[in-house]
PAZAPA-4460 file (N, C-alpha, C; in steps of 0.05 Angstrom, whole numbers, plus 32768, in hexadecimal, padded with zeros to 4 digits):
% residues 310
    n_x    n_y    n_z   ca_x   ca_y   ca_z    c_x    c_y    c_z   seq   type   mol
   800F   7FE6   7FFD   8000   7FFB   8000   800E   801B   8003     1      M     A
   800E   8026   7FEA   8018   8041   7FEF   800C   8056   7FF9     2      E     A
   8018   8066   8010   8009   807E   8023   8014   8093   8018     3      L     A
   7FFF   80A9   8010   8004   80C4   800B   7FF7   80D7   801C     4      R     A
   8003   80EC   8021   7FEF   80FF   802C   7FE3   8114   8021     5      I     A
   7FCE   8115   8029   7FBA   812E   8023   7FAF   8143   8031     6      F     A
   7FB4   815B   8028   7FB2   8173   803F   7F94   8182   802D     7      S     A
   7F93   8197   803F   7F77   81AC   803F   7F80   81BD   8043     8      E     A
   7F8D   81D1   802F   7FA5   81EE   8038   7F84   8205   803A     9      P     A
   7F6B   81FB   802F   7F5C   8214   802F   7F4A   8210   804C    10      Q     A
   7F54   8203   805A   7F4A   8209   8075   7F5E   8216   8088    11      Q     A
   7F76   821C   807E   7F84   8236   8087   7FA0   822D   8088    12      G     A
   7FB2   8233   806F   7FD0   8230   806F   7FDC   823D   8064    13      A     A
   7FF2   824A   8069   8009   8258   8056   8017   8242   8042    14      T     A
   8023   8250   802F   8033   8241   801B   8050   8239   802A    15      Y     A
   8056   823F   803C   8078   8234   804F   805D   821E   8062    16      D     A
   8046   821F   8070   803B   820D   8075   8036   81F3   806A    17      E     A
   802C   81FE   8051   802C   81DF   803E   8041   81D6   803A    18      I     A
   8056   81E7   8034   8074   81DF   802A   807A   81C6   8041    19      L     A
   8082   81D9   805D   8082   81C3   8070   8078   81A7   8072    20      A     A
   805E   81A6   8064   804A   8190   8071   8058   817B   8052    21      L     A
   805F   8184   803B   8065   817C   8024   8083   8164   802E    22      A     A
   8095   8177   8037   80B2   816C   8040   80B2   8156   8054    23      L     A
   809F   8160   8069   809A   8149   8078   8093   8134   8065    24      A     A
   807E   8132   805B   8072   811D   804B   8086   8111   8040    25      A     A
   809A   8123   8031   80B1   8112   801C   80C9   8106   802F    26      E     A
   80CC   8112   804B   80E4   810F   8057   80D9   80F2   806C    27      E     A
   80B7   80F5   806B   80B9   80D3   8070   80AF   80BA   8067    28      G     A
   80B6   80C0   8048   80AE   80A5   8034   8094   80A7   8028    29      G     A
   8088   80B9   8032   8068   80B7   801D   806C   80BC   8002    30      F     A
   805C   80B0   7FF4   805B   80AA   7FD4   8050   80C2   7FC4    31      G     A
   803E   80D3   7FD9   803B   80F2   7FCB   8037   8105   7FE0    32      A     A
   8030   8124   7FD8   801F   8130   7FDF   800E   813D   7FD7    33      F     A
   7FF2   8138   7FDC   7FDB   8142   7FCA   7FD1   815A   7FDB    34      F     A
   7FBE   8169   7FCA   7FBC   8180   7FDE   7F99   8187   7FCA    35      R     A
   7F8A   8191   7FDD   7F6D   8196   7FCD   7F6D   81AB   7FC0    36      S     A
   7F5E   81B4   7FAA   7F58   81CD   7FA2   7F41   81D4   7FA9    37      D     A
   7F42   81E6   7FB9   7F28   81F6   7FC3   7F2A   8218   7FCD    38      H     A
   7F1E   8229   7FCA   7F22   8240   7FD1   7F15   824D   7FE3    39      Y     A
   7F02   823A   7FF4   7EF2   8246   8011   7EFC   8231   8023    40      L     A
   7EFC   8237   803F   7EFB   8223   8051   7EDF   8215   8053    41      K     A
   7EE4   8201   8061   7EC7   81F4   8069   7ECB   81F3   808A    42      M     A
   7EAF   81F2   8094   7EB1   81F1   80B7   7EB3   8203   80C6    43      G     A
   7EB8   8201   80E2   7EC3   8217   80EE   7EDD   8219   80ED    44      A     A
   7EE9   8225   80E2   7F04   8226   80E0   7F0C   824A   80D4    45      V     A
   7F1E   8255   80DC   7F22   8273   80D0   7F28   8274   80AD    46      T     A
   7F36   8255   80AE   7F41   825E   8094   7F55   8272   8095    47      G     A
   7F63   827D   80A5   7F78   828F   809F   7F91   8282   809B    48      L     A
   7FA2   828E   8087   7F9F   82A5   8077   7F8C   82AD   8061    49      P     A
   7F80   828E   805B   7F71   8297   8042   7F82   827F   8034    50      G     A
   7F70   8279   801A   7F72   8264   800C   7F8F   826B   7FF9    51      P     A
   7F99   8251   7FF0   7FAE   8253   7FDC   7FA6   8242   7FC3    52      T     A
   7FB0   8247   7FAD   7FA8   823A   7F92   7FBD   8221   7F90    53      D     A
   7FA8   820A   7F8C   7FB0   81F6   7F8C   7FC4   81FC   7F78    54      A     A
   7FC7   81FB   7F5F   7FDE   81F4   7F44   7FF1   820E   7F47    55      W     A
   7FF5   822C   7F56   8004   823A   7F58   801D   8225   7F7B    56      I     A
   800E   821F   7F8A   8017   820C   7FA6   8027   8200   7F9D    57      T     A
   8023   81E7   7F83   8024   81D3   7F7B   8040   81DB   7F67    58      L     A
   8045   81ED   7F58   8058   81F2   7F4C   806D   81FC   7F60    59      A     A
   806F   8209   7F7B   8080   820D   7F8C   8089   81F6   7F96    60      G     A
   8079   81E7   7F9E   8083   81D1   7FA8   808F   81B7   7F94    61      L     A
   8085   81BC   7F7F   8096   81B1   7F63   80B8   81B6   7F69    62      A     A
   80BA   81D7   7F6F   80D8   81E0   7F75   80EC   81DB   7F89    63      R     A
   80D4   81D5   7FA3   80E1   81D4   7FB9   80DC   81BE   7FCA    64      D     A
   80D6   81A2   7FBA   80D4   8183   7FC2   80E9   817F   7FAA    65      T     A
   80ED   8167   7FB0   8100   8154   7FA6   80F9   8139   7F97    66      N     A
   80E7   812B   7FAB   80E2   810E   7F9E   80C4   810A   7F9F    67      R     A
   80B2   8113   7FB2   8099   8114   7FB3   8089   8119   7F9F    68      I     A
   8073   8107   7F9A   8061   810F   7F7F   804F   8122   7F8E    69      R     A
   803D   812D   7F79   8032   814A   7F84   8011   8146   7F71    70      L     A
   7FFE   814E   7F80   7FEA   814E   7F74   7FD1   8158   7F7D    71      G     A
   7FBA   8154   7F6C   7FA5   8166   7F7E   7F8D   8149   7F7E    72      T     A
   7F78   814C   7F96   7F5B   813F   7F99   7F48   8151   7F9D    73      L     A
   7F3B   815B   7F95   7F3F   815A   7F73   7F43   8174   7F67    74      L     A
   7F48   817F   7F53   7F49   8198   7F47   7F2D   8198   7F3D    75      T     A
   7F1E   81AE   7F3A   7F02   81B3   7F39   7F01   81BB   7F15    76      A     A
   7EF2   81AE   7F0D   7EF4   81B9   7EE6   7EE4   81CF   7EE9    77      A     A
   7ED2   81DE   7EFD   7EC8   81F9   7EF9   7EDA   8204   7EFD    78      T     A
   7EF5   820C   7F0A   7F06   821A   7F0C   7F17   8223   7EF9    79      F     A
   7F1B   820E   7EE4   7F31   821C   7ECE   7F23   820D   7EB1    80      R     A
   7F2E   8221   7E9D   7F2C   8212   7E85   7F38   8200   7E82    81      H     A
   7F33   81E5   7E73   7F4C   81D0   7E6C   7F65   81D7   7E5D    82      P     A
   7F63   81EC   7E46   7F7E   81EC   7E41   7F94   81F9   7E51    83      G     A
   7F8A   8213   7E5E   7F97   821A   7E6E   7F9C   8209   7E89    84      P     A
   7F93   81F3   7E8E   7F95   81E2   7EA6   7FB3   81CC   7E9B    85      L     A
   7FA8   81C3   7E82   7FB8   81B4   7E75   7FCE   81C4   7E75    86      A     A
   7FD6   81E0   7E69   7FEC   81EF   7E6A   7FF8   81E6   7E91    87      I     A
   7FE7   81F2   7E9D   7FF5   81E8   7EBB   8001   81D8   7EC1    88      S     A
   7FF2   81C2   7EBF   7FF9   81A4   7ED2   8018   819C   7EC2    89      V     A
   801C   81A4   7E9A   802F   819A   7E98   804A   81AC   7E9E    90      A     A
   803F   81C3   7EA3   805A   81D8   7EAD   8060   81C9   7ECC    91      E     A
   804F   81C8   7EDF   8057   81BC   7EF6   8062   819C   7EF4    92      V     A
   805D   8196   7EE1   806A   8174   7EDE   8084   817C   7ED8    93      D     A
   808B   8194   7EBF   80AA   8192   7EC1   80BB   81A0   7ED6    94      A     A
   80AA   81B3   7EE3   80B6   81BD   7EFA   80BF   81A3   7F10    95      M     A
   80AC   8191   7F11   80B8   8181   7F2C   80C2   816B   7F1B    96      S     A
   80C1   8169   7F04   80DB   815A   7EF6   80C7   813C   7EF1    97      G     A
   80AD   813D   7EF0   809C   812A   7EE4   8092   811D   7EF6    98      G     A
   8085   812B   7F0A   807D   8121   7F29   8062   8125   7F33    99      R     A
   8057   8136   7F18   8036   8140   7F1D   8025   8133   7F17   100      V     A
   8009   8128   7F26   7FEE   8119   7F21   7FDA   8130   7F25   101      E     A
   7FC0   812A   7F0E   7FAF   8141   7F0B   7F96   812D   7F14   102      L     A
   7F8A   8130   7F2C   7F6E   812C   7F34   7F5E   8141   7F28   103      G     A
   7F48   8137   7F1F   7F38   814A   7F0D   7F1C   813D   7F17   104      L     A
   7EFF   8151   7F23   7EEC   8146   7F23   7EDA   8167   7F1B   105      G     A
   7EC3   815F   7F26   7EAA   8173   7F14   7EAA   818C   7F2C   106      A     A
   7EAF   8189   7F40   7EAA   81A2   7F54   7E91   819D   7F61   107      G     A
   7E97   81AA   7F73   7E7B   81A5   7F8E   7E76   81B7   7F9E   108      W     A
   7E89   81C8   7FA0   7E82   81D7   7FB7   7E79   81F6   7FB3   109      Y     A
   7E63   81F2   7FAA   7E4F   820E   7FAE   7E5A   822B   7FB3   110      E     A
   7E5F   8223   7FCF   7E60   823D   7FE1   7E81   8247   7FCF   111      E     A
   7E91   8238   7FD1   7EA7   8248   7FCA   7EA3   8252   7FB0   112      E     A
   7E95   8246   7F9B   7E92   8257   7F80   7E86   8272   7F85   113      H     A
   7E6F   8276   7F96   7E65   828C   7F9A   7E74   82A0   7F9E   114      A     A
   7E86   8293   7FBE   7E97   82AB   7FC6   7EAE   82B7   7FB0   115      A     A
   7EB6   82A6   7F9F   7EC1   82BA   7F93   7EBC   82B7   7F6E   116      Y     A
   7EA9   82BA   7F67   7E9E   82BA   7F52   7EAB   82AE   7F42   117      G     A
   7EA1   8294   7F42   7EA9   827B   7F2F   7E89   8274   7F25   118      I     A
   7E8D   826C   7F11   7E6A   826A   7F0B   7E70   8249   7F10   119      P     A
   7E4F   823B   7F14   7E4B   821F   7F24   7E3A   8214   7F16   120      F     A
   7E39   8208   7EFF   7E22   81FF   7EEC   7E17   81E4   7EFF   121      P     A
   7DFE   81DF   7EED   7DED   81CB   7F00   7E04   81B0   7EFF   122      S     A
   7DFB   81A4   7F17   7E0B   8181   7F11   7E0D   8173   7EF3   123      L     A
   7DF9   8178   7EE7   7DFC   8169   7EC9   7E18   8177   7EBB   124      G     A
   7E10   8192   7EBF   7E1C   81A2   7EA4   7E3A   81A2   7EAE   125      E     A
   7E46   819C   7ECE   7E62   819F   7ED9   7E69   8183   7ED1   126      R     A
   7E5B   816C   7ECD   7E65   8155   7EC6   7E6D   8155   7EA8   127      F     A
   7E5E   8158   7E93   7E64   8164   7E7B   7E7F   8172   7E78   128      E     A
   7E81   8189   7E86   7E99   819A   7E82   7EAF   8183   7E90   129      R     A
   7EAD   8174   7E9D   7EC1   8168   7EA6   7EC5   8153   7E98   130      L     A
   7EB6   814C   7E89   7EBE   812B   7E71   7ECB   813C   7E62   131      E     A
   7EC0   815B   7E54   7ED3   8162   7E3F   7EEA   816D   7E4B   132      E     A
   7EEF   8170   7E64   7F0A   8172   7E5B   7F1E   815E   7E66   133      Q     A
   7F13   814C   7E6E   7F1E   8130   7E71   7F28   8131   7E56   134      F     A
   7F15   812F   7E3D   7F22   812B   7E25   7F35   8140   7E17   135      A     A
   7F30   815D   7E24   7F42   816E   7E13   7F5B   816C   7E25   136      I     A
   7F5C   816B   7E3D   7F7C   8165   7E4A   7F87   814F   7E41   137      I     A
   7F77   8136   7E41   7F8F   8121   7E36   7F8A   8122   7E1A   138      T     A
   7F7D   812D   7E0F   7F89   8131   7DF0   7F91   8147   7DE4   139      G     A
   7F9C   815F   7DF0   7FB7   8175   7DF5   7FCB   815E   7DFF   140      L     A
   7FD1   8151   7E0D   7FEC   8146   7E14   7FF0   8133   7E05   141      W     A
   7FD9   8127   7DF5   7FE0   810A   7DE6   7FE8   8116   7DCF   142      A     A
   7FE6   812F   7DBB   7FEA   813B   7DA5   8005   813B   7D9C   143      T     A
   8015   812D   7D82   802C   812F   7D85   802D   8151   7D85   144      D     A
   804D   8151   7D86   805A   816C   7D7E   805B   8175   7D6C   145      V     A
   8055   818A   7D60   8053   8196   7D42   8037   818C   7D37   146      G     A
   8022   8181   7D44   8006   817F   7D3F   7FF9   8196   7D54   147      A     A
   7FE2   819D   7D48   7FCC   81AB   7D53   7FB6   8194   7D5D   148      T     A
   7FAB   81A3   7D75   7F8D   818B   7D80   7F74   81A3   7D72   149      F     A
   7F5D   8197   7D6D   7F46   81A1   7D6E   7F2C   8190   7D81   150      D     A
   7F20   81A3   7D89   7F07   8193   7D9E   7EF0   81A9   7D96   151      F     A
   7EDB   8197   7D92   7EC6   81A7   7D8F   7EB1   819B   7D9F   152      Q     A
   7EA8   81A7   7DBC   7E98   8198   7DCC   7E81   81B0   7DD6   153      G     A
   7E70   81A7   7DE5   7E5D   81B1   7DEA   7E64   81CD   7E06   154      K     A
   7E77   81C8   7E11   7E7B   81E5   7E1C   7E94   81EE   7E16   155      H     A
   7EA9   81D8   7E0A   7EC6   81EB   7E02   7EC5   81E3   7DE2   156      Y     A
   7ED8   81F3   7DDB   7EE4   81EF   7DBA   7EFA   81FE   7DBC   157      S     A
   7F0F   81E8   7DAC   7F2E   81F3   7DAA   7F31   81F6   7D8E   158      L     A
   7F3F   8205   7D7F   7F4A   8201   7D61   7F63   8208   7D60   159      S     A
   7F74   81F3   7D54   7F8C   81F3   7D51   7F9D   81F5   7D61   160      D     A
   7F99   81EF   7D76   7FA9   81EE   7D93   7FC5   81E1   7D92   161      C     A
   7FD6   81E8   7D91   7FF6   81E4   7D8D   7FF4   81CD   7DA8   162      P     A
   7FE7   81CC   7DB4   7FF0   81B8   7DCD   8005   81B7   7DDC   163      A     A
   8009   81CD   7DE3   802C   81CE   7DF5   8019   81E2   7E08   164      L     A
   802D   81D8   7E1B   804A   81CA   7E21   8046   81A9   7E20   165      P     A
   8054   8195   7E28   8053   817C   7E27   8056   8177   7E47   166      K     A
   8051   8169   7E4C   8056   815D   7E6B   8076   814D   7E6A   167      P     A
   8081   814E   7E7D   8096   813B   7E81   8091   811A   7E81   168      V     A
   807A   811B   7E8F   8078   80FA   7E8A   8069   80F2   7E77   169      Q     A
   806F   80DA   7E76   8066   80CC   7E51   804D   80B8   7E65   170      A     A
   8042   80B2   7E52   8030   80C2   7E43   8026   80D5   7E49   171      P     A
   801E   80D9   7E69   800E   80F1   7E70   8012   80EF   7E91   172      R     A
   8012   8103   7E9F   800C   8107   7EB8   7FF1   80F4   7EC4   173      P     A
   7FF5   80DB   7ED5   7FE6   80D4   7EE4   7FC5   80E6   7EE9   174      P     A
   7FAF   80DC   7EDA   7F98   80DF   7EE2   7F8B   80D3   7EF7   175      I     A
   7F78   80E4   7F0A   7F6C   80D7   7F24   7F51   80E1   7F1C   176      I     A
   7F3B   80CE   7F17   7F1B   80D7   7F21   7F18   80CF   7F35   177      V     A
   7F0A   80D3   7F47   7F00   80CD   7F5D   7EE2   80D4   7F64   178      G     A
   7ED6   80C8   7F78   7EB4   80CE   7F7D   7EA8   80B5   7F88   179      G     A
   7E8C   80C2   7F89   7E81   80AB   7F9C   7E62   80A3   7F82   180      H     A
   7E64   80B6   7F69   7E4F   80AC   7F54   7E48   8090   7F4B   181      G     A
   7E3A   8091   7F45   7E33   806C   7F3B   7E2C   806C   7F1D   182      R     A
   7E2E   8085   7F0C   7E2B   807F   7EF1   7E49   8090   7EDB   183      R     A
   7E47   80A8   7EE1   7E52   80BA   7ED2   7E6F   80AF   7EE0   184      I     A
   7E73   80B4   7EF6   7E90   80B1   7F08   7E9F   80A0   7EFA   185      T     A
   7E96   8085   7F05   7E9F   8067   7EF8   7EA2   8067   7ED4   186      P     A
   7E94   8074   7EC8   7E97   8072   7EA2   7EB0   8081   7EA7   187      R     A
   7EB1   809B   7EAF   7ECC   80B5   7EB0   7EE3   80A3   7EB4   188      L     A
   7EE3   809B   7EC7   7EFA   8087   7ED6   7F00   8075   7EC0   189      A     A
   7EF1   8064   7EB7   7EFB   8052   7EA6   7F07   805F   7E85   190      A     A
   7EFA   8070   7E7E   7F07   807B   7E6C   7F21   808E   7E6D   191      A     A
   7F23   809E   7E82   7F3D   80AC   7E87   7F4E   80A5   7E9F   192      F     A
   7F45   8099   7EA9   7F54   8096   7EC5   7F70   8085   7EC7   193      A     A
   7F84   8090   7ED1   7F92   807A   7EDE   7F94   8070   7EFB   194      D     A
   7F83   8082   7F07   7F79   8078   7F25   7F60   8080   7F28   195      E     A
   7F4C   8072   7F37   7F39   8076   7F43   7F34   8078   7F62   196      F     A
   7F2C   8090   7F66   7F33   8096   7F88   7F12   8094   7F95   197      N     A
   7F0F   8087   7FAD   7EFA   808A   7FBE   7EF7   809B   7FD7   198      V     A
   7EF1   80B4   7FD3   7EF7   80C2   7FED   7EE5   80C0   8006   199      P     A
   7EEE   80BB   801D   7EE1   80BD   8037   7EC2   80AF   8037   200      F     A
   7ECE   8090   8032   7EB9   8083   802D   7EC0   8066   803B   201      A     A
   7EB0   8059   8048   7EAC   8046   804E   7EB9   802D   8045   202      P     A
   7EBB   8016   804D   7EC9   7FF7   803E   7EBA   7FF1   802D   203      Y     A
   7E9F   7FEE   8032   7E86   7FE3   801E   7E83   7FFA   8008   204      E     A
   7E85   800E   800D   7E78   8024   7FF5   7E97   8025   7FE1   205      T     A
   7EAE   8024   7FEE   7ECA   8021   7FD9   7EC4   8008   7FD1   206      C     A
   7EBB   7FF1   7FD5   7EBC   7FD9   7FC6   7EA2   7FDE   7FB2   207      R     A
   7E90   7FEA   7FB3   7E73   7FEE   7F9F   7E87   7FFF   7F92   208      S     A
   7E93   801B   7F97   7E9E   802B   7F81   7EB0   8022   7F6D   209      Q     A
   7EBF   8009   7F77   7EDC   7FF8   7F65   7EC7   7FED   7F57   210      Y     A
   7EB6   7FDE   7F64   7EA9   7FCB   7F4D   7E9A   7FD6   7F36   211      S     A
   7E8C   7FEE   7F3A   7E80   8004   7F27   7E95   8009   7F0C   212      L     A
   7EB0   8014   7F17   7EC7   8017   7F08   7ED0   7FFB   7F02   213      V     A
   7EC9   7FEC   7F09   7ED6   7FD4   7EF6   7EC2   7FCC   7EDF   214      D     A
   7EA5   7FCB   7EE5   7E96   7FC0   7ED1   7E9A   7FD3   7EBB   215      E     A
   7EA2   7FF9   7EC5   7E9C   800D   7EAC   7EB8   8004   7E97   216      A     A
   7ECD   7FFE   7EAA   7EE6   7FEF   7E96   7EDB   7FDE   7E84   217      C     A
   7ECA   7FC8   7E90   7ECA   7FAF   7E78   7EB3   7FB4   7E66   218      E     A
   7EA4   7FCC   7E6C   7E93   7FD8   7E55   7EA3   7FDC   7E3F   219      A     A
   7EB8   7FEA   7E42   7EC6   7FF2   7E31   7EE1   7FE9   7E26   220      I     A
   7EDD   7FC9   7E2C   7EF6   7FBC   7E27   7F16   7FC7   7E36   221      H     A
   7F15   7FD5   7E4B   7F27   7FD9   7E58   7F2B   7FC1   7E75   222      R     A
   7F48   7FBF   7E79   7F4D   7FB0   7E90   7F4D   7FBE   7EAA   223      D     A
   7F38   7FB4   7EB8   7F34   7FCB   7ED4   7F4B   7FC9   7EE2   224      P     A
   7F61   7FB2   7EDF   7F78   7FB4   7EF6   7F8B   7FCE   7EDD   225      E     A
   7F82   7FD8   7ECF   7F94   7FEB   7EC6   7F8D   8008   7ED8   226      S     A
   7F79   8005   7EEA   7F79   801D   7EF8   7F7C   801F   7F18   227      I     A
   7F90   802B   7F22   7F9E   8028   7F36   7F7B   802A   7F48   228      V     A
   7F75   801F   7F61   7F6D   802B   7F74   7F70   8038   7F8A   229      R     A
   7F65   804E   7F98   7F70   8055   7FAD   7F56   8061   7FBE   230      S     A
   7F59   8069   7FD5   7F46   8077   7FDE   7F53   8089   7FF3   231      A     A
   7F42   80A0   8000   7F4B   80B4   800E   7F3D   80B2   802D   232      A     A
   7F4B   80B7   8040   7F3F   80B1   8060   7F4E   80CB   8069   233      L     A
   7F3F   80DA   8083   7F47   80EA   8092   7F5B   80D0   80AB   234      V     A
   7F72   80DB   80B1   7F7F   80CD   80C9   7F83   80DC   80DE   235      I     A
   7F81   80D3   80F0   7F86   80DE   8108   7F98   80C9   8125   236      C     A
   7FAF   80C5   811A   7FC7   80B4   812F   7FD3   80BD   813D   237      C     A
   7FCA   80B0   8158   7FDA   80B0   8174   7FED   809F   817D   238      G     A
   7FFF   80A8   8195   800E   808E   819B   7FFE   8080   81B6   239      R     A
   7FEA   8093   81B7   7FDB   8084   81D2   7FC2   8092   81D0   240      D     A
   7FA9   8089   81D4   7F91   8094   81D5   7F8A   80AB   81E0   241      E     A
   7F9D   80BC   81EF   7FA0   80D9   81F1   7FA7   80E4   81E4   242      A     A
   7FB9   80D9   81CD   7FC4   80F1   81B8   7FB2   80E8   81A4   243      E     A
   7FA5   80D7   819A   7F8D   80DF   8189   7F70   80E5   8192   244      V     A
   7F6F   80EF   81A6   7F5A   80FD   81B3   7F62   8114   81AF   245      A     A
   7F7E   811C   81B4   7F87   8133   81AE   7F84   8144   8194   246      R     A
   7F8E   812D   8184   7F8D   813B   8163   7F70   8135   8157   247      R     A
   7F61   8128   8167   7F46   8129   8160   7F33   8142   8164   248      A     A
   7F40   8148   8179   7F35   816A   8182   7F3E   8179   8179   249      S     A
   7F59   817C   8165   7F61   8191   815F   7F52   819B   8145   250      N     A
   7F49   817E   813D   7F3C   8180   811E   7F1F   8182   8126   251      I     A
   7F14   8181   8138   7EF4   8187   8141   7EE6   816E   813B   252      G     A
   7EF4   8159   8138   7EE3   8143   8136   7EE3   812F   8149   253      R     A
   7ED7   8118   814A   7ED3   8109   8162   7EE0   80ED   815F   254      D     A
   7EF0   80E2   8170   7F00   80CC   8163   7EE9   80B3   815E   255      V     A
   7ED6   80B2   8174   7EC4   8098   815F   7EBB   8098   813E   256      D     A
   7EB8   80B7   8146   7EAD   80B8   8123   7EC5   80B8   8111   257      E     A
   7EE0   80B7   8116   7EF3   80B9   8107   7EF7   80A0   8107   258      L     A
   7EFB   8093   8116   7EFF   8077   811D   7EEB   8060   810E   259      S     A
   7ED4   806B   8105   7EBA   8061   80F2   7EC1   8068   80D6   260      E     A
   7ECF   807E   80D1   7EC8   8092   80B5   7EE3   8094   80B4   261      Q     A
   7EF6   808E   80BB   7F13   8093   80B1   7F21   8081   80B9   262      G     A
   7F3A   808B   80C6   7F51   807D   80D2   7F63   808C   80E6   263      L     A
   7F54   8080   8101   7F5A   808D   811F   7F64   8079   812F   264      A     A
   7F71   8080   813E   7F81   806C   815A   7FA1   806F   8150   265      G     A
   7FA8   8058   8161   7FC6   805A   8165   7FD2   804B   814A   266      T     A
   7FE7   804C   8144   7FF0   8044   812F   7FEE   8025   8123   267      P     A
   7FEF   8018   813C   7FE3   7FF7   8136   7FCD   7FFD   8126   268      A     A
   7FB9   800A   8131   7F97   8009   8132   7F97   8013   8112   269      Q     A
   7FA7   802D   810D   7FA9   802E   80F3   7FB0   8022   80E7   270      V     A
   7FC2   8010   80E9   7FCB   7FFD   80D2   7FB9   7FEB   80C2   271      V     A
   7FA6   7FE3   80E1   7F9D   7FC7   80DC   7F81   7FCC   80C9   272      D     A
   7F7F   7FE5   80C7   7F6D   7FF3   80B7   7F75   7FF5   809B   273      K     A
   7F89   8002   80A0   7F97   8000   8081   7F99   7FE8   8071   274      I     A
   7F99   7FD1   8082   7F9B   7FC1   806E   7F81   7FAE   806E   275      L     A
   7F70   7FB8   8078   7F58   7FAD   8074   7F4E   7FBC   8058   276      H     A
   7F4B   7FD7   805A   7F50   7FE1   803F   7F5C   7FD6   8024   277      F     A
   7F75   7FCF   802E   7F87   7FB9   8016   7F79   7FA6   800E   278      G     A
   7F5F   7F9B   8017   7F58   7F7E   8014   7F44   7F89   7FFC   279      E     A
   7F44   7FA3   7FF6   7F2D   7FA9   7FDD   7F41   7FAC   7FC1   280      L     A
   7F53   7FAA   7FC1   7F63   7FAE   7FA9   7F77   7FC9   7FA4   281      G     A
   7F6B   7FDB   7FC2   7F79   7FF7   7FC3   7F98   7FF0   7FCA   282      I     A
   7FA8   8000   7FB9   7FC1   8005   7FB8   7FD2   801E   7FBB   283      S     A
   7FBB   802F   7FC5   7FC5   804B   7FCE   7FB6   805A   7FE1   284      R     A
   7FB7   8068   7FEE   7FA7   8070   8002   7FAE   808D   8006   285      L     A
   7FA4   80A1   8004   7FA4   80BF   8012   7F9D   80C1   802B   286      Y     A
   7FB0   80C9   803D   7FA9   80D2   8054   7FA4   80E9   805D   287      L     A
   7F8E   80F5   805D   7F84   8113   8064   7F8F   8117   807C   288      Q     A
   7FA4   812D   807A   7FB0   813C   8099   7F9E   8151   8097   289      V     A
   7F8A   8158   80AF   7F7C   8173   80AF   7F89   8184   80C0   290      L     A
   7F9B   817B   80D4   7FAE   8193   80E3   7FC9   8196   80D7   291      E     A
   7FCB   81A6   80C0   7FE3   81AE   80B2   8000   81B6   80C2   292      M     A
   7FFB   81BA   80D5   8010   81C2   80E9   801A   81B0   80FB   293      R     A
   800A   819E   80FD   8013   8182   810F   8023   816E   80F9   294      D     A
   8043   8179   80F9   8055   8167   80ED   805B   814D   80FC   295      L     A
   805A   8151   811A   805C   8139   8124   804A   8120   8122   296      D     A
   8037   812B   8110   801B   8116   8112   8026   8106   80F5   297      H     A
   8036   8116   80E1   803B   8103   80C4   8055   80F7   80CF   298      V     A
   8067   80FB   80E1   8082   80F8   80E2   807A   80D8   80F8   299      R     A
   8063   80DA   810A   8054   80BD   8115   8053   80B0   8100   300      L     A
   8043   80B1   80F2   8037   80A5   80D4   804E   809D   80CD   301      I     A
   8060   80A8   80BE   8075   809F   80B6   8085   808A   80BC   302      A     A
   8089   8089   80D5   809A   807C   80E5   808D   805F   80F3   303      A     A
   806F   805F   80F7   8066   8048   8101   8054   803D   80EF   304      E     A
   8043   804B   80D7   802E   8041   80CD   803D   803C   80AE   305      V     A
   8047   804F   80A5   8055   8046   8095   8066   802F   8084   306      L     A
   8072   8023   8097   8085   8012   8093   8078   7FEF   808F   307      P     A
   805D   7FF0   80A4   804C   7FDB   80A6   803F   7FDA   8092   308      A     A
   803C   7FE5   8080   8021   7FE3   8065   8035   7FE7   804D   309      V     A
   804D   7FF0   8049   8052   7FF3   8035   8059   7FD9   8026   310      K     A
***
């Protein structure tokens, strides 16, 4: 099982604090450092000093880290046009020496769209736009150098695009599709994804979602084994019950709720649950660290959980 650290900087973090967490993850031996792509805080936090842009942040991390892979869970298709997004991801891929992954979703948080003046179409239109974005981004990256790319869709049109720059990774940076959708999401994963992620869901929900993706792959004659299975879970690990309770309190969560819905407990307890999820064929787990300044938390997981599940 590969473990990755997943952060939520919109809850309140400076770039230096994001970098400190990414470096702790890199030094601890985690496979990747991912961040959300949100512009508004959630819940009863101040959110100070304010949000950071995901791809600007990742560009900084690309230069300030050395080994760890970097990406988003998930960039919202409502935030950016697909052509400029393809340029941004390709550039950050080059800046990192080929360490970038793109998680892309339809967008869901209506309040942040209202707060920052971003259009928020209906759910159906958001998924239409997402599918076109996948087709455009992958099409741009697949176009031969010297050729041009054209696309005519319902929401986006490209004409004589030089399809530059190209990413460093070949054939392209890995693409992640994720969510709980029963119909469109599995179909998009089968068509475009290198990895399918189920976020913050119990064991049986994960099993059901992976089965739907397998069926969608079989419908287009794609090998389901060609898609990496992953999940994201909140983690709250402590050396003893008191430390677990303190960390849960610091993020405004209940230990029992975290134990049921996420990964809470001592390292041994966390390892047991991770191995249980591994029985679903999951080979990659994103550990959502909600207190970004608690670097000792990441170091504890690196020292006592990571070696037991690698």
